[in-house]
C-alpha positions in Angstrom: 107.0 82.8 82.2 109.7 82.0 84.8 111.9 84.7 86.1 115.7 84.6 85.7 117.6 83.8 89.0 118.8 87.4 89.3 115.2 88.6 89.2 114.3 86.2 92.0 117.4 87.3 93.9 116.3 90.9 93.8 112.9 90.0 95.1 114.4 87.9 97.9 116.6 90.8 98.9 113.8 93.3 98.7 111.6 91.1 100.9 114.2 90.9 103.7 115.0 94.6 103.4 111.3 95.4 103.9 111.1 93.0 106.9 114.1 94.5 108.6 112.9 98.1 108.0 109.4 97.5 109.4 110.1 95.0 112.2 111.2 95.7 115.8 114.9 96.0 116.6 115.1 92.5 118.2 113.8 90.7 115.1 117.1 90.2 113.2 118.2 87.9 116.0 115.2 85.7 115.3 115.1 86.1 111.5 118.2 84.1 110.6 117.2 80.9 112.5 113.8 81.0 110.9 115.4 81.2 107.4 117.6 78.2 108.2 114.7 76.2 109.4 112.9 76.9 106.1 116.0 76.0 104.0 116.6 72.8 106.0 112.8 71.9 105.8 112.7 71.6 109.6 109.5 73.5 110.3 108.6 71.1 113.2 110.9 73.3 115.2 108.5 76.2 114.7 106.2 75.3 117.5 103.9 77.5 119.6 106.3 77.2 122.5 110.0 76.4 122.6 112.7 76.4 125.2 115.4 79.1 125.5 119.0 78.6 126.8 117.7 78.5 130.4 115.3 75.6 129.4 112.3 77.9 129.9 109.4 77.9 127.6 109.0 81.0 125.5 106.1 81.9 123.1 106.6 81.7 119.4 105.1 85.0 118.4 102.7 85.9 115.7 105.4 87.9 114.0 107.6 84.7 113.9 104.8 82.9 112.1 104.4 85.8 109.7 108.1 85.8 108.9 108.0 82.0 108.4 105.0 82.3 106.0 106.8 85.0 104.0 109.9 82.9 103.8 108.1 79.7 102.8 106.2 81.5 100.1 109.4 82.9 98.7 111.4 79.7 98.9 108.8 77.4 97.5 107.3 79.8 95.0 108.0 77.5 92.0 106.0 74.6 93.6 102.7 75.9 95.1 101.7 72.4 96.2 104.9 72.0 98.2 104.3 75.5 99.6 100.8 74.6 100.7 101.9 71.3 102.3 104.4 73.1 104.5 101.9 75.8 105.6 99.4 73.1 106.5 102.0 71.2 108.4 102.9 74.4 110.3 99.2 74.8 111.1 99.2 71.3 112.8 101.7 72.3 115.5 101.5 76.0 115.8 99.0 78.9 115.9 99.3 79.4 112.1 96.1 79.4 110.2 94.7 80.1 106.7 95.9 83.7 106.9 99.5 82.6 106.8 98.7 80.3 103.9 97.2 83.3 102.0 100.2 85.4 102.8 102.6 82.7 101.5 100.5 82.3 98.4 100.6 86.0 97.6 104.4 86.1 98.2 104.8 83.1 95.9 102.8 84.7 93.1 104.9 87.9 93.4 108.2 85.9 93.2 106.8 84.1 90.1 106.0 87.4 88.5 102.3 86.4 88.4 100.8 88.8 90.9 98.4 91.0 89.1 96.9 93.5 91.6 93.5 93.9 89.9 93.0 90.1 89.7 94.7 89.0 92.9 91.7 88.6 95.2 89.7 86.8 92.6 92.7 84.6 91.9 93.0 83.7 95.6 89.3 83.0 96.1 89.0 80.9 92.9 91.9 78.8 93.9 91.1 78.4 97.6 87.4 77.7 97.1 88.3 74.6 95.1 90.2 73.2 98.0 89.0 71.9 101.4 90.8 71.7 104.8 93.0 74.8 104.2 92.1 75.9 107.7 91.2 74.3 111.0 87.5 74.7 110.2 85.5 75.4 107.0 84.0 78.5 108.7 87.4 80.0 109.3 88.3 79.4 105.6 85.1 81.1 104.4 85.5 84.0 106.8 89.0 84.6 105.6 87.9 84.6 101.9 84.9 86.9 102.8 87.4 89.3 104.4 89.5 89.3 101.2 86.5 90.0 99.0 85.6 92.9 101.4 89.1 94.3 101.0 88.7 94.2 97.3 85.4 96.1 97.5 87.0 98.8 99.7 89.9 99.2 97.2 87.6 99.4 94.2 85.5 102.1 95.9 88.5 104.1 97.1 87.5 103.7 100.8 89.7 105.3 103.4 91.6 103.4 106.0 89.2 104.5 108.7 86.1 103.6 106.7 87.6 100.2 105.8 88.3 99.3 109.4 85.0 100.4 111.1 82.7 97.9 112.7 81.9 95.1 110.2 84.9 96.2 108.1 88.3 94.6 107.8 89.6 92.7 110.9 91.9 90.0 109.5 95.5 91.0 109.3 95.9 89.5 105.8 92.8 91.4 104.5 94.1 94.7 105.9 97.6 94.0 104.4 96.2 93.4 101.0 94.0 96.5 101.3 97.1 98.6 101.8 99.0 96.9 99.1 96.3 96.8 96.4 95.3 100.4 96.9 98.9 101.8 96.5 100.8 98.9 95.0 103.0 101.2 92.9 105.0 102.3 96.0 106.5 100.3 98.8 107.0 103.5 100.9 103.4 104.6 100.6 102.2 101.1 101.4 104.2 100.8 104.6 103.6 104.4 105.7 99.9 103.8 105.5 100.1 100.5 107.2 102.1 102.0 110.1 99.0 104.1 110.8 96.8 101.0 110.8 94.1 101.6 113.5 94.0 98.1 115.0 96.1 96.1 117.4 97.6 93.9 114.7 99.4 97.0 113.2 102.9 95.5 113.3 101.9 92.3 111.6 99.9 94.2 108.9 102.9 96.5 108.3 105.4 93.7 107.9 103.0 91.7 105.7 102.0 94.6 103.4 105.6 95.7 103.1 106.9 92.3 102.2 104.2 91.8 99.6 105.0 95.2 98.0 108.7 94.4 98.1 108.2 91.0 96.5 106.0 92.5 93.8 108.2 95.5 93.0 111.5 93.7 93.5 112.9 96.7 95.3 112.4 98.9 98.4 112.2 102.7 98.0 115.3 104.8 98.7 115.3 106.1 102.3 115.0 109.7 103.4 118.3 111.5 104.2 117.9 110.9 108.0 117.2 107.2 107.5 120.1 106.5 105.1 122.6 105.2 107.7 120.1 102.8 109.2 118.9 101.7 105.7 122.5 100.9 104.7 123.1 98.8 107.8 119.8 96.9 107.5 120.0 96.4 103.7 123.4 94.8 104.1 121.9 92.3 106.5 119.0 91.8 104.2 121.3 91.1 101.3 123.0 88.3 103.3 119.6 86.8 104.2 118.2 87.1 100.7 121.3 85.7 99.1 121.3 82.8 101.6 117.7 81.9 100.7 118.4 82.4 97.0 121.5 80.2 96.9 119.6 77.4 98.6 116.7 77.9 96.2 119.0 77.7 93.2 120.3 74.4 94.5 116.8 73.1 95.0 115.3 74.1 91.7 
């Protein structure tokens, strides 16, 4: 069952609110150009390196790729084949891999209203195992799916964050992100608070991803604490602009 445009709009707004609340202070300057590239279908500009105003090469960060995957998943949520094709194209000229494809897929399901936490991992694995060449190598694809299944096992057994990330535990950012989301999917704030304590070096990526998934699923971001209210108001105003920009373009497309 398709969502009404206002429901999609609320999810888009929530996604960008979550991103801005969990990302570094310099991200808003990079976020708007990425959104425009998604809308203009110009992902070739998202390369591993690009030139700044001084004609110097600068790295396209993993966080940029994470944001791009989230945006693509949201914008193309009504056409999963088009969504996949854009993520595969992004893989061809950047460091993006199957984890970004899984992230976009989950965001798309959430925007469709078809994300069912208890069934999500099986849904992903059933879909992805029927397809080939979703990653640079078959081994990378199988490793990613194995990590997702491991995350599901940890969630089902109520494993703690520490236990889930010990040796031979979760190491992929998308698997950890889904672990935090699936184990506390009823609350964006709990998901992001737990992810901010993630014990691995990909903590920022995991926090942004798990927060965006929770926001897309819930269609809202929890009210801030009193001391965070001013910052929340400022960032949510920016998020509304970005979310509405993506939504208005999406309405014109679909």
